C-alpha positions as CSV (number, residue, x, y, z in Angstrom):
1,V,-12.2,-14.9,-7.5
2,Q,-12.9,-11.5,-5.6
3,L,-11.9,-12.3,-1.7
4,Q,-14.0,-10.5,1.0
5,A,-12.7,-10.9,4.0
6,S,-14.9,-10.4,7.3
7,G,-15.2,-11.1,10.7
8,G,-12.1,-9.9,12.9
9,G,-12.0,-7.4,15.6
10,L,-11.0,-7.2,19.0
11,V,-11.5,-10.0,21.5
12,Q,-10.2,-10.9,25.0
13,A,-7.4,-13.5,25.6
14,G,-9.3,-16.7,26.3
15,G,-12.3,-15.7,23.6
16,S,-13.1,-16.8,20.1
17,L,-14.0,-15.3,16.7
18,R,-15.5,-16.7,13.6
19,L,-13.7,-15.4,10.1
20,A,-15.8,-15.7,7.2
21,C,-14.4,-15.4,3.3
22,A,-16.7,-15.1,0.9
23,A,-15.9,-15.6,-2.8
24,S,-17.2,-14.5,-5.9
25,G,-16.3,-14.6,-9.5
26,R,-15.7,-18.0,-10.6
27,T,-16.4,-21.8,-9.4
28,F,-15.7,-21.5,-5.9
29,S,-15.7,-25.8,-5.2
30,N,-12.6,-26.0,-8.0
31,Y,-10.5,-23.8,-5.5
32,G,-8.4,-25.1,-2.3
33,M,-8.8,-22.5,-0.1
34,A,-6.6,-21.3,2.9
35,W,-5.9,-19.1,5.9
36,F,-3.2,-16.8,6.2
37,R,-1.7,-14.1,8.7
38,Q,0.7,-11.8,9.2
39,A,1.5,-9.5,12.4
40,P,3.4,-6.6,12.1
41,G,6.7,-6.9,11.7
42,K,6.4,-10.2,10.8
43,E,6.4,-12.2,7.4
44,R,3.3,-13.9,6.4
45,E,2.7,-17.6,7.9
46,S,0.2,-20.1,7.0
47,V,-2.6,-21.2,9.3
48,A,-4.9,-23.4,7.8
49,A,-6.2,-24.9,4.3
50,I,-8.5,-27.0,3.3
51,S,-9.3,-29.0,-0.3
52,L,-11.8,-28.4,-2.9
53,G,-14.7,-30.2,-1.4
54,G,-13.6,-29.7,2.1
55,G,-12.8,-33.5,2.9
56,S,-8.9,-32.4,3.5
57,T,-7.8,-29.7,5.7
58,R,-4.3,-29.0,7.0
59,Y,-3.4,-26.7,10.1
60,A,0.4,-24.8,11.3
61,D,1.1,-26.9,14.1
62,S,1.0,-24.7,16.5
63,L,-2.6,-23.8,16.1
64,K,-3.7,-27.0,15.7
65,G,-6.7,-28.1,18.1
66,R,-7.8,-24.2,18.3
67,F,-8.0,-23.3,15.2
68,T,-10.8,-24.4,12.4
69,I,-11.3,-24.0,8.8
70,S,-14.8,-25.1,7.2
71,R,-16.1,-24.4,3.6
72,D,-19.6,-23.9,2.6
73,N,-19.3,-24.3,-1.2
74,A,-23.4,-23.8,-1.8
75,K,-22.6,-20.2,-0.1
76,N,-19.5,-19.5,-1.3
77,T,-17.7,-19.2,2.2
78,V,-14.1,-20.6,3.5
79,Y,-14.6,-20.2,7.4
80,L,-12.0,-19.7,10.7
81,H,-12.8,-20.8,13.9
82,M,-10.6,-19.2,16.1
83,N,-10.7,-20.3,19.9
84,R,-8.8,-20.1,22.6
85,L,-7.5,-16.8,21.2
86,K,-3.9,-15.5,22.8
87,P,-2.1,-12.0,22.2
88,E,0.3,-13.8,20.0
89,D,-2.8,-14.3,17.0
90,T,-2.8,-10.7,16.5
91,A,-2.7,-10.5,12.9
92,V,-4.3,-9.3,9.9
93,Y,-5.9,-12.5,8.4
94,Y,-6.5,-13.3,4.6
95,C,-8.1,-15.7,2.9
96,A,-6.7,-17.4,-0.6
97,A,-7.8,-19.5,-3.1
98,A,-5.7,-21.7,-5.4
99,L,-7.3,-23.1,-8.5
100,G,-7.3,-27.4,-7.9
101,L,-4.7,-27.5,-5.1
102,L,-4.6,-28.2,-1.1
103,T,-1.3,-26.7,0.2
104,T,-0.2,-24.2,2.5
105,T,2.6,-22.3,0.5
106,P,1.3,-18.8,0.0
107,S,3.3,-18.8,-3.6
108,A,0.5,-21.3,-4.3
109,Y,-2.6,-19.1,-4.5
110,D,-3.8,-16.8,-7.1
111,Y,-6.2,-14.5,-5.3
112,W,-6.1,-12.8,-2.1
113,G,-8.6,-11.5,0.1
114,Q,-8.3,-7.8,1.9
115,G,-7.5,-9.0,5.0
116,T,-9.3,-8.5,8.1
117,Q,-8.3,-7.5,11.5
118,V,-8.0,-9.7,14.3
119,T,-6.6,-8.1,18.2
120,V,-6.1,-9.8,20.9
121,S,-6.0,-8.4,24.4
122,S,-4.1,-9.8,27.6
């Protein structure tokens, strides 16, 4: 699976962004999808994950209520809607695909996108 993330950018605190990750190469609906992020000097952390059909989701506790993951299997795309952004949300955001799984464990993911930078100014 090839993954291409987009939608990052510079936004003021309190603003919103929508990230998109377009998949190609395999049957998208066979893959659980997730977003992770990595800030400078920090380890990669899970943001959200979504099941194959989109009916189940998981979120990092600290992000519940502000971030929403969704997917459109007809468009082979997974999204991350980010609201009320904070400076601490600044990171490179990565999408990832895991065959048949809904998990927030990075090591379970076989395919990764290139990342998209999100910068939140105070």
